[in-house]
N, C-alpha and C positions, 0 to 999 in steps of 0.2 A: 359712309357705307363700308362695312367690313367684307372681307372675302368670305369668312366663315364665322357663323355664330355657333357656339357650343353650349348646349343646355346641360348644366351640371358641372360643378367644380370638385368632383371626387377624383380619385386617382386616374380613372380613364380619361375624363375631360381634361385634366391638367397635363397628362402625358401627351394627349393629342394636340393640345395648344402649343406645347413646346416643340413637338415634331413639325408642326406647320410653320412655326416661326423660324426654325432652322433654314427654311426654304424661302423666307421673305414674305410669307402669306400673312395678311392682316387678320387678326383673330380677336373676337370678343367672347368671353366666357360669362354666362349668366347663371347665377345660382339663387334659388329661392330663399335659402337661409341667410340671415343677416351676418352670420359669422361661421367659420369652419366648425364642423361637428366636434363636440368636446370630448368624445371618447371613442374607443377603438373596438370594432368587431373583428376585423382582420388583424392578425398578429405576426405576419412574416412574408418574406419574399422567397420564392422558389428559385431553382438554379437558372432557368431561362430568364426570369425577371432580373436576377442579379447580373447576368451577362448583358442584358439590355442597359442597365445602369452603367456598366463599364464601357459599353459601346458609345455612350454619350458623355463619358467623363464624370459621372456622378457617384461612382461606387465608393470612393474614399469617404465621402460625406455620409453615406448610408452605413458603412462599416463603423464609423465613429459613433453612431447613435444606436447600433444594434448589437446583437450577440450571435456568434456563429455556432451552428449546431451540426454535428455529424453523427447523429443518433438515428436509430431506426424508429419504426412505428408510425410513419407519416401516412401510410396507406392503411386505413381502417385499424390503426393501432396494432398492426401485425409486425412481429419481429423486433429485434433490438439492435440491429447492426446497419450502419450506413454502407451501401454497396461500394466496392473498391474500383469498379471498372467504368465509371461514368466518363463519357468523352467530353470533359469540360475542364477548363482551368479554374473553375469556381465550383467545385464539387462539395457544396454544403447548402444548408438552409439558413437564412438570416432572420432571426427573431427581431422584429421591429414593429412597434404599434402603428396602426393605420394613421393615427393622428400625426406621427412623425413623418411617415411617408408623404402625406398630403402637405405638410409644412415644407419639406424639401422640394417636392415637385412644384409647389406654388412659387417658391423662390426661383426655381429653374425657369419656369414659364414666364414669370414677370421679368426676370433678368434678360430674357430674350425678346421682351417687348410685348408679350401678350397682355391684354387688358382683362381684368376680372371684376365684374360687378356683382356684389352680394346684395341680398334682399331684392332680387330681380326675378320674379317668378314668371315663367313662360305660360301663357294661358291660351294661345292660339297662333296659327300661322297660315299663310297662303303662299303657294309657290306658282311661278309662271316661268316662261322660257328664259328669262334673264336672271332670276333670283328668287329669294324667299323674303317675305315680310313677316316679321316675328312680333306678335303682340304680347305685352307684359301686363301684369295684374294692375299696375298703376295707370293703365290706359295708354301708355306710350308705345311706340313702335320702333323696331330696329330692322334695317334692311341689310341683307347680305346675299352673297352669291350662293351660299350653301348653308344648311343647318344640319348639325349632328346632335342627335339625342343621346346624351350620356347621363340621363337623369334617373337611373335606377330601375329596379324591378317593377315599380308602378309608374313607369314612364308616361308622362303627359304627351311627349312627342310621339311615341309609338301609338298611343291611344288615338290621338287626333289624326295620325297618318292612316289609321284604319288597318294596320298590319295585325294579323292574327297572332295569338300567343298560346298555341296549344301545348298541352302537357298534362301533368297530374297535379292535383291539389295537395295541400299539406296533409300528411297522415300522422306525422310525429312532430310534436312541438317541444321546444327547449327554452328554458329560462336562462338568461345571462345577466349577471349582476357584478358590480363592483361595490363591495360592502365591507364593513368592519366585521371581524370574526373574533369573538372573545375567548373561545376555548384555546388552550395551549397549542402551539404549532405542532409539537410532536404528536399530540393526540389527534389533531386534524389529519395529519399526513398518514397516520396509522389507519384511520378509518377510510381515507381515500384509497389507500393501497388495497384494503380488503374489498371495498365495493367495486373497484375497477377490475377485479378478477372476473366479474360477470357483466358489469354495466360500464361500457366504455364511453357512454355519452354523459359521464359525470366527472367532475373534477373541481378542485380548489387549488389555487396557486397564489402565493403572496405576491403583491405588487411592489413591495419594498418601500412603501410610503405610508406613514400614519396608521399602520395596522389594517390597511385595506387589502382585500383579497379579490381575485377574479373567481367567480362562482358560476359553474355550469351544471345544470341539473334537468333531467327530463320533466316536462310538465305533466300534469294529470289530465290528459285529454287534449283536445284541440279547441281553442277558444274561438276561432273563426276570424275572418279578415276584419270585422268591424269591432273586435274586442279592444278595449283600452289597454294601457300598459299594466303589467301585473303589479300586485301589491306586495308589501313586505310579508303580510300574513300568508299570501299564496306561496312566496318563496320558501318561507319556513315550513309550510305544510309539505311542499314537494321534497325538501331536504329530508324531513323526517320519514317520508314514505320510502325514499330510496336508501338513505343512509342510517336511519334510526335515530338521528339527532339533527338539530338545526344549527349546531356549532355556535350557538349564541349569536347568530348573525343579526346585525342591526345597522341602522343609519346608512342605507344604500345611497350612494351618490349617483349610481346608474342602475337602471333595472328595466329590462325589456324582454320580449319574447321573439323567437324566430321559428319558422317552420321548415319543412323539407320539400316544399313544392318544387317541381321540376318542369320548366317550360322553355321553349325555343321559338323565337320569332320566325314567322314564315318567310320573311324577306328582310334583308339588311339595308335595302335601298329602294326608295320610290322617288324617281326624278332627282331633285336636288336635296333631298332629305335622306340622311343615313342614320343608322343605329349602331351603338357600340356599348360594350360592357353589359351591366345588368339590364339595361334597356333592351338588349337583344337576347339575353339568356339568364335564367335563374336556376339555382340548384342548391342542394344542401351544402353547408359550409365544410362538410367532411373532407379532410385533406387540405383545407386552406387554399382552394384553387380560385375562388371568385375574384378577389382583387387582382391576382396575377393574370387571370384570363382577360380581364378588362384592360390592363396595361399592355398586354400583348396584342389585343385588338387594335389599340391606338397606335402601336408601333408598326403594325401592318398597314393601317389606313393612312397614317400621316403623310408619308412620302408620296403615296399614290394620289391622294387628293391634291396635294401641293403641285404635283406634276400636271394634273388636270387643269388646275387654276392658272398655272404659269404657261400653259400651252406646250409643255414638253412631253405630255403623256402619249405613249403609243396607243393605237386603237385597242380598246378593251381592257386597258390596264386597271382602271378603277373597278371594273366588274370582277377582277380577281380578288378584291377584298371579300366579297360575299362567298365566292366559290372556294376560297382558301379558309376563311375563318369560321364559316358556319359549320362545316364538317368537324372542325376542331372542337367547337362548342358541343356538338352532338356527342362526340366521344367523351367529353368531360361529364356531360349529363349521365351517360351510361356508367362511367366509372364511379360517380357519386351514388347512383342507384345501387350498384353492386356493393359499395362500402356500407350503405345504410342497411342492406340486407345482412351483411357480415356483422354489423353492430347490434342486430336484434338479439334479444335474450330468449327467443324460442328454442326448443331443443334441436330442431332441424338446422337452424341457422348456426347454433353453437357447434354442431357437429361439422358443418362445412367449414366453419372458422378454424376448428382444430386441424382439419386436414390441410387447408391452405397455409395455416401457420407452420405446419411441418415442412411444406414445400419451400416457404420463404426462408426458414431457418436452415434447411439442408442444402438448398441450391441457390448460390449467389446469383445465377442468371435469372431466376424467378424474381428475387428481390430487386435486382437491377431493372428488370423489365417493368415492374410495377412503379418504381421510383421514376424511371424515365417517362412513363405515362403521366404520372402525377405532376412532375416538375416541368413538363412540356419540352424537354430536350429530345424526345422521341418523335416530335412532329415533323412530318415530311409533306411538302406541297407538291402538286403535280405541275412542274415548271417546263416539261418537255425537254428537248435537247439531247435525249439519249437515255441509256439505261444505267449510267454510272451510279453506284450507291450513294454518292455524296449529293447528287442533284436533288434539290428541294429541301435538303436538311440545312439547319443553321450551322454556320462555320464557328468552330471554337476559336478562342484566342490563340495566336501563334507568335513566334519570333519574339519571345520575352515580353509580350504585351503590345508590340508595335502594330499589330493588325487592328485590334480594337481601338487603339489610340488614333489610328488613321480615320476612324469612322465618327469621331466626336462631332464633326460638323454636319452629319447627316448624309454623307456621301456613301456610295457603294465602294467596293474595294476589289482591286485585282491583285492577287498575291502570287508571286513567282518564286520558285526555288532557284537559287543561284542568281546569275545576272539577268537583267531585263532583256527579253527578246520580243515581247508583245507590245504593240503600239496602242496608246489610248488617245491618239490625236483626234480632237473633236469631242472628247468626252471628259477631259480632265476637270471640268467644272462640276461634274457629277460623279466621278469615280476617282478614288485615290489609288496610288500605285505603290505597293510594298514589295521589295525584292530582297534577295539574300536570305530567304527563309529555308526551312527544311533541315534545321540542325537537330541534334540528338534530343533537345528539349521539346521539339514539336511532336507531340504524341497524336495518336488517333489516325483515322483514315486520311485526313487532310495532310497530316505530317508525312505520311507514306508517299502521297502524290508529290509533294514538294521535294522530298529527298530524292525522288526519281527524276527530278528536273522538270516536273510538270507545273501547272498553274491552275488557279481557282479564281473565279469571278463570283462575288457575292453582292446582292442587292443592299440598299440602305438598311433593311431590317435584318441583314446578316445571313439570309438564306442563299444557298449556292445555286447559280443558274447556268454555269458553264465550268467544265473541267477539261483542261488540256493535259494529256498524259505523255506527249512525245513531241517530236519535231513537227512543225507545221500546225495546222489547226486554227490559224488566224481568221480564216473565213467563218469558222464556227463561233469564234469570239466576237467578230463583228456582228453576226446575226443575233447573238445573245445581247450585246450592247443595244442594238436597235430595238429588240423585243422588249427590253425592260427599262431602258433609259431614253428612248426616243432617237431621233435622227441626230447625226453628228453636227457639231456646230457650237462653238464656245459662246458664252454670254458674259 
């Protein structure tokens, strides 16, 4: 019997499996496909996800396989400058195919002891007071204490759980392909530049291998949920309608369609069954937030579910998964709705786009606000404990990388400027202690607190739950430790 069965071996399920294993939880990941998906829809990691990888010691591997971007245009293709004031030691976007992200997360999860079964489709489950019995398509059954549905927008787990998935259906459909392009590259790029002056949902980019290009083009209408995959003739027709040429496209090795449906699960948990990633929310891919949102769901859920399983969870801790992450998803749904409106080619939408474009270009604070929203570093949870502006926000890396390095094993972290004065007796198995911070290199609000001799306590997901700004305050620290890490007592 496993402690947790995870349905779905995409980025969300893999990240969750690794987070649970960091705390010694037995995990079985089930995926219906016999092998990892062979091509990528998502193409990058945003700032918050990059920080997450650094917090678990993975970032060097991701950087070796990706490409760093500090260009503008990530929010509805507005602007051409990356903002200068982001409060992060990793202020960039990492271009990396989803297939590579899944490969690296698979190795990470398996290296920690997670078991992954492919070709194992979940077809049913039944839960009781002690656990969940999960049925597979081959007639076998797996028993676990908990089940987490990370099985995508058409989640079987969510459907069987009976959780509503309200929202809006697809209004705009897009074709996505990896195909050979026979026209000269310079001619292709000239056409792309011309068309994208008005149609931002269009583009071709070379993949750097065998003449293949990534092709994105608006479809001619909405085919509906039961439609099959598009054909090469359909792709050519759509390209000609939008660009006036089909670029000699041929031999597609991947060809699919996706819509802009926007839906949010009514609940993230029913008893011993939880939802994460696309199983809990779907939205247009504008801004590249989907994969990142799922990874961040898993990062929030993993340590909380592990604490519940190991008996260390304070009362109500697991409930904060839904109360924190569902509002974040609702905001992402709203910003993707806004972006889709800004990408419309109607005269009114184009007028609004020009106005907002002027604001993004003229005021770096506007550009920074939109990028903080899109990259999730603007997320703030209601953690109580006072009104300090750092509370609930994620902690940037400090002390030349020592703070995130202290979090590699999945512990929280107490960070003190100067010498240690706060005690972690009873919590050192769950919270690391970093002192001597607050140097000139420690930027941002946290750096200011530490330079003033203060201290900051962050949870295993990096969000701040206590700020000490002067002498005393240890009672407040103890209350925060008990609230988020449970009663004192080493194991």
